[in-house]
TIDREN-875529 format. One record per residue (C-alpha): x, y, z. Coordinates in nm, 2 decimals. Example, Ala and Ser with C-alpha at 12.3 -4.5 7.8 and 13.67 -1.06 7.14 Angstrom:
// TIDREN-875529
<site><px>1.23</px><py>-0.45</py><pz>0.78</pz></site>
<site><px>1.37</px><py>-0.11</py><pz>0.71</pz></site>
END
This chain:
// TIDREN-875529
<site><px>-0.68</px><py>0.51</py><pz>-1.66</pz></site>
<site><px>-0.60</px><py>0.30</py><pz>-1.38</pz></site>
<site><px>-0.85</px><py>0.21</py><pz>-1.11</pz></site>
<site><px>-0.82</px><py>0.31</py><pz>-0.78</pz></site>
<site><px>-0.65</px><py>-0.04</py><pz>-0.63</pz></site>
<site><px>-0.39</px><py>-0.02</py><pz>-0.88</pz></site>
<site><px>-0.31</px><py>0.32</py><pz>-0.80</pz></site>
<site><px>-0.31</px><py>0.29</py><pz>-0.48</pz></site>
<site><px>-0.05</px><py>-0.01</py><pz>-0.54</pz></site>
<site><px>0.15</px><py>0.21</py><pz>-0.72</pz></site>
<site><px>0.18</px><py>0.45</py><pz>-0.45</pz></site>
<site><px>0.27</px><py>0.15</py><pz>-0.21</pz></site>
<site><px>0.52</px><py>0.00</py><pz>-0.40</pz></site>
<site><px>0.69</px><py>0.32</py><pz>-0.48</pz></site>
<site><px>0.74</px><py>0.38</py><pz>-0.13</pz></site>
<site><px>0.81</px><py>0.03</py><pz>-0.01</pz></site>
<site><px>1.13</px><py>0.05</py><pz>-0.31</pz></site>
<site><px>1.28</px><py>0.35</py><pz>-0.11</pz></site>
<site><px>1.23</px><py>0.19</py><pz>0.25</pz></site>
<site><px>1.45</px><py>-0.02</py><pz>0.46</pz></site>
<site><px>1.34</px><py>-0.39</py><pz>0.46</pz></site>
<site><px>1.09</px><py>-0.27</py><pz>0.18</pz></site>
<site><px>0.83</px><py>-0.20</py><pz>0.45</pz></site>
<site><px>0.59</px><py>0.11</py><pz>0.49</pz></site>
<site><px>0.39</px><py>0.20</py><pz>0.81</pz></site>
<site><px>0.08</px><py>0.23</py><pz>0.73</pz></site>
<site><px>-0.01</px><py>0.56</py><pz>0.87</pz></site>
<site><px>0.25</px><py>0.77</py><pz>0.66</pz></site>
<site><px>0.15</px><py>0.50</py><pz>0.34</pz></site>
<site><px>-0.25</px><py>0.65</py><pz>0.47</pz></site>
<site><px>-0.10</px><py>0.99</py><pz>0.46</pz></site>
<site><px>-0.02</px><py>1.00</py><pz>0.14</pz></site>
<site><px>-0.29</px><py>0.81</py><pz>0.02</pz></site>
<site><px>-0.57</px><py>1.04</py><pz>0.15</pz></site>
<site><px>-0.33</px><py>1.38</py><pz>0.01</pz></site>
<site><px>-0.34</px><py>1.23</py><pz>-0.31</pz></site>
<site><px>-0.70</px><py>1.23</py><pz>-0.30</pz></site>
<site><px>-0.83</px><py>0.82</py><pz>-0.23</pz></site>
<site><px>-1.01</px><py>0.73</py><pz>0.12</pz></site>
<site><px>-0.90</px><py>0.51</py><pz>0.39</pz></site>
<site><px>-1.22</px><py>0.28</py><pz>0.26</pz></site>
<site><px>-0.98</px><py>0.27</py><pz>-0.09</pz></site>
<site><px>-0.68</px><py>0.22</py><pz>0.06</pz></site>
<site><px>-0.83</px><py>-0.04</py><pz>0.26</pz></site>
<site><px>-0.94</px><py>-0.26</py><pz>-0.03</pz></site>
<site><px>-0.64</px><py>-0.22</py><pz>-0.20</pz></site>
<site><px>-0.43</px><py>-0.36</py><pz>0.09</pz></site>
<site><px>-0.66</px><py>-0.67</py><pz>0.16</pz></site>
<site><px>-0.68</px><py>-0.73</py><pz>-0.24</pz></site>
<site><px>-0.30</px><py>-0.77</py><pz>-0.23</pz></site>
<site><px>-0.28</px><py>-0.92</py><pz>0.10</pz></site>
<site><px>-0.48</px><py>-1.21</py><pz>-0.06</pz></site>
<site><px>-0.29</px><py>-1.25</py><pz>-0.35</pz></site>
<site><px>0.01</px><py>-1.26</py><pz>-0.11</pz></site>
<site><px>0.18</px><py>-0.97</py><pz>-0.31</pz></site>
<site><px>0.22</px><py>-0.75</py><pz>0.03</pz></site>
<site><px>0.23</px><py>-0.88</py><pz>0.39</pz></site>
<site><px>0.07</px><py>-0.72</py><pz>0.69</pz></site>
<site><px>0.26</px><py>-0.72</py><pz>1.06</pz></site>
<site><px>0.09</px><py>-0.50</py><pz>1.32</pz></site>
<site><px>0.08</px><py>-0.12</py><pz>1.10</pz></site>
<site><px>0.36</px><py>-0.25</py><pz>0.89</pz></site>
<site><px>0.32</px><py>-0.34</py><pz>0.55</pz></site>
<site><px>0.62</px><py>-0.52</py><pz>0.30</pz></site>
<site><px>0.62</px><py>-0.58</py><pz>-0.02</pz></site>
<site><px>0.72</px><py>-0.95</py><pz>-0.09</pz></site>
<site><px>0.64</px><py>-0.98</py><pz>-0.44</pz></site>
<site><px>0.83</px><py>-0.72</py><pz>-0.65</pz></site>
END
């Protein structure tokens, strides 16, 4: 079983694939993540991890997948 970081990233990646510009609004993502039983803290940790790895980019509330 994957850890929460990998699971949350898969949700983010899937949402970005079907969005214009490979971007998703944080608040939309947060609703989806919370509905799946994760916490906002887990979401923030995941985003921070992938920002440090330069896999995603954040501009205001938009998250963009840059390494796909």
